C-alpha positions in Angstrom: 95.2 81.6 91.6 94.6 85.3 90.6 98.5 86.1 90.5 98.8 88.6 87.1 101.2 88.7 84.7 102.2 91.1 81.5 105.3 91.5 79.1 106.9 94.2 81.1 107.7 91.5 83.6 105.6 93.3 85.9 103.3 90.9 88.5 100.7 92.0 90.6 97.7 91.1 92.3 95.0 92.6 93.2 91.7 93.3 95.4 88.4 95.3 95.7 86.7 95.7 99.1 83.7 98.0 100.7 83.4 99.2 104.1 81.3 101.8 105.5 82.7 105.1 105.9 82.8 108.8 104.1 86.4 108.9 102.0 87.7 111.3 104.0 87.2 108.7 106.9 88.3 105.7 105.3 91.5 107.2 103.9 92.1 107.9 107.6 92.0 104.7 108.7 93.8 102.8 105.5 96.7 106.6 104.4 97.8 107.4 107.9 99.8 105.5 110.5 97.1 106.8 113.5 94.3 105.0 111.6 96.1 102.2 110.4 97.3 101.3 113.4 93.9 101.0 114.4 93.2 97.9 112.5 95.7 96.6 111.2 99.6 96.8 112.8 101.5 99.6 114.2 102.3 101.8 111.6 103.8 105.1 110.7 103.6 107.1 107.7 104.7 110.4 106.8 102.1 112.2 104.8 104.1 113.5 101.7 105.5 111.6 98.3 108.7 110.6 99.4 108.2 110.0 102.6 108.8 107.5 104.5 106.5 104.7 105.6 107.0 101.6 107.9 105.1 98.6 109.1 105.9 97.5 113.1 104.7 93.8 112.9 106.2 92.8 116.0 109.6 89.9 116.8 107.8 87.4 116.7 105.5 86.8 113.9 104.2 84.5 110.7 106.4 86.6 108.3 109.1 89.7 108.4 109.5 91.7 112.0 109.7 95.5 110.3 109.0 96.7 106.4 109.7 99.7 105.5 109.9 101.8 101.8 108.8 105.1 100.6 105.5 107.2 99.7 105.2 107.4 95.7 101.6 109.0 95.7 99.4 110.8 98.4 96.6 112.2 96.8 93.2 112.4 99.6 90.7 111.3 99.6 91.4 109.4 96.9 94.9 107.5 96.0 97.7 106.1 97.8 100.8 104.9 96.9 104.2 103.3 98.6 107.1 101.1 97.8 108.6 98.3 100.2 111.9 97.5 100.5 113.4 94.5 102.0 110.2 92.4 102.4 111.7 88.9 101.4 114.9 88.6 101.5 116.7 90.1 98.4 113.0 90.2 96.3 112.8 93.4 94.8 110.7 96.2 95.5 107.0 95.4 95.8 104.6 98.4 94.6 101.2 99.3 96.5 98.5 101.3 95.3 95.1 101.7 97.2 92.7 104.2 96.0 88.9 104.8 97.5 85.9 105.2 95.5 82.9 106.3 96.9 79.5 104.8 97.1 76.1 105.9 98.1 74.8 105.9 101.3 78.6 106.3 103.3 80.1 103.8 101.5 83.5 103.4 99.9 85.4 100.9 97.6 88.6 100.4 98.5 90.9 98.3 95.4 94.3 97.5 96.4 97.3 96.4 94.2 100.4 95.0 95.0 102.6 94.4 91.8 106.8 93.8 91.5 108.8 93.5 88.4 110.9 90.5 87.5 110.9 87.8 85.2 111.6 85.3 88.4 108.8 83.0 89.4 110.6 83.3 93.3 108.4 85.1 95.1 104.9 84.8 92.9 103.6 82.9 96.3 104.7 85.2 98.9 103.1 88.0 96.3 99.3 85.8 95.9 100.4 85.5 100.2 99.0 89.4 100.5 95.4 88.5 98.6 95.0 85.7 101.4 96.5 87.7 104.0 94.4 91.0 103.7 91.0 89.8 105.1 91.1 89.1 108.0 92.3 92.9 108.8 89.8 94.4 106.4 87.1 92.4 108.5 88.5 94.2 111.0 88.1 97.6 109.5 84.9 97.6 108.6 84.3 97.3 112.2 86.1 100.3 113.3 85.3 102.1 110.7 81.1 100.9 111.5 81.9 102.3 114.9 84.8 104.0 115.9 86.0 105.9 113.0 88.8 108.1 114.0 88.5 107.2 117.7 91.8 107.0 119.9 93.6 103.2 119.5 95.6 101.1 121.3 96.8 97.1 120.5 97.3 94.5 122.5 99.6 91.9 120.8 100.8 88.5 122.1 102.5 85.2 120.8 103.9 81.8 121.8 105.2 78.9 119.9 104.1 75.8 120.9 105.9 72.1 120.5 103.4 69.8 119.8 102.3 72.0 116.1 99.8 74.2 115.0 96.3 72.4 115.1 97.1 71.8 118.7 98.5 75.0 120.2 94.7 76.7 118.5 93.3 73.9 120.3 94.7 74.5 123.5 94.4 78.3 123.2 91.0 78.3 121.8 90.0 75.4 125.2 91.6 77.6 127.7 89.9 81.0 126.7 86.3 79.2 126.4 86.3 79.7 122.6 86.9 76.0 121.0 83.7 74.8 119.0 81.8 78.5 118.6 80.3 79.5 116.0 79.6 83.0 114.5 76.6 85.1 116.4 78.0 83.2 119.3 78.5 85.5 122.6 81.6 83.9 125.3 83.5 85.2 127.7 87.3 84.0 128.9 86.7 81.9 132.2 88.7 82.9 135.4 92.5 82.6 135.0 92.8 83.7 131.4 92.6 87.5 130.5 89.3 89.0 130.5 87.4 89.0 127.1 83.4 89.4 126.2 82.0 89.3 123.0 80.6 88.3 120.0 82.1 85.8 117.4 82.7 87.9 114.4 84.4 85.7 111.8 85.6 82.3 111.7 88.6 81.0 108.9 90.8 78.4 108.7 92.8 76.9 105.3 95.9 75.0 105.1 98.3 77.3 106.1 96.2 79.0 110.0 93.2 79.3 111.3 92.0 83.1 112.7 88.6 83.8 114.7 87.6 87.4 115.1 85.2 89.1 118.3 83.6 92.4 118.4 84.7 92.5 122.1 83.0 94.9 124.8 85.7 94.0 127.6 88.1 94.2 128.9 87.1 97.9 126.4 85.2 97.7 123.5 87.1 97.2 121.0 88.1 93.6 118.4 89.5 90.7 119.4 91.7 88.4 116.7 93.1 84.8 118.0 95.0 82.8 115.3 97.9 80.3 115.0 99.8 79.8 111.6 103.4 77.3 111.5 107.3 79.4 110.7 109.0 76.9 109.6 109.0 74.7 111.7 107.1 75.9 114.4 104.3 76.4 115.6 103.4 79.8 116.6 99.9 81.7 118.3 98.9 84.6 118.7 96.5 87.4 120.1 95.9 90.5 118.5 93.2 92.8 120.4 92.5 96.4 118.9 91.3 98.2 122.0 89.2 101.7 121.5 88.3 105.1 123.0 89.8 107.3 125.0 91.0 105.0 128.0 92.3 102.5 125.3 96.0 103.2 126.0 95.5 102.9 129.4 93.7 99.6 129.5 96.0 97.6 126.9 98.6 99.0 129.3 97.5 97.1 131.7 96.1 94.2 129.6 99.5 93.4 127.2 101.7 92.0 130.2 98.8 89.6 131.4 98.4 88.6 127.7 102.0 88.0 127.7 102.3 86.5 130.4 99.4 84.2 130.0 99.5 83.0 126.4 103.8 81.8 127.0 102.8 80.3 130.7 99.9 78.3 128.6 101.5 77.0 125.4 105.3 76.7 125.8 104.7 74.8 129.2 102.2 72.4 127.7 103.9 68.8 127.4 103.6 67.2 124.7 102.6 63.4 123.9 105.2 61.6 122.3 
């Protein structure tokens, strides 16, 4: 485990990742509402110290629904920091600091540190989950910065519970989307009856808590599609997050959102489960 502690009571996790783009492009992507909404989740940022920040994860997700806090540092294009409150029950505020360091060849190193101050071990697991949860989003960020930096964006997000457990939810969804057994580099298209996706598999991830795959798509518009599954409490959930880019992104997302919501719930909630 990479959780670190010191004598002051501070506990933290930290990570670094290399992304394409100038410092200004990277700053826009990681420190503004429009930028973060393009690869993470719908986000609002008041761009000054003391401003409000909020992340909307939707009513049905593998964690909290809305997390909000206050901007504590605003130094474009180098350093951005904020504190989140109520992120996990009665946990103390978690402080996040993000720094951007330029590298040659229009690349930047982004360093992210999540910290909290407490003598209790109660939230160590959740603090560590930040480190395991970010890599998938960072892959979307890399595609966004390499190909769509600053473009208009919109997101389609659909989720459904499943009574048969997380492995069954995953296998049912991926089979119905023609994504069962894929490898990185495979090009796939969804079959008739499923919402339209066409693209190349960029990433596959699986651990003891979740499964996920990411496609770089060209239909129904240019962007990135992330399909995943997890367990929350005793309930299995499967989800699709589709990040669309370009001047028609909002129009396409508005048309695709009801298709995905209806299709995914119809596929998983109504599936019979063997005793």
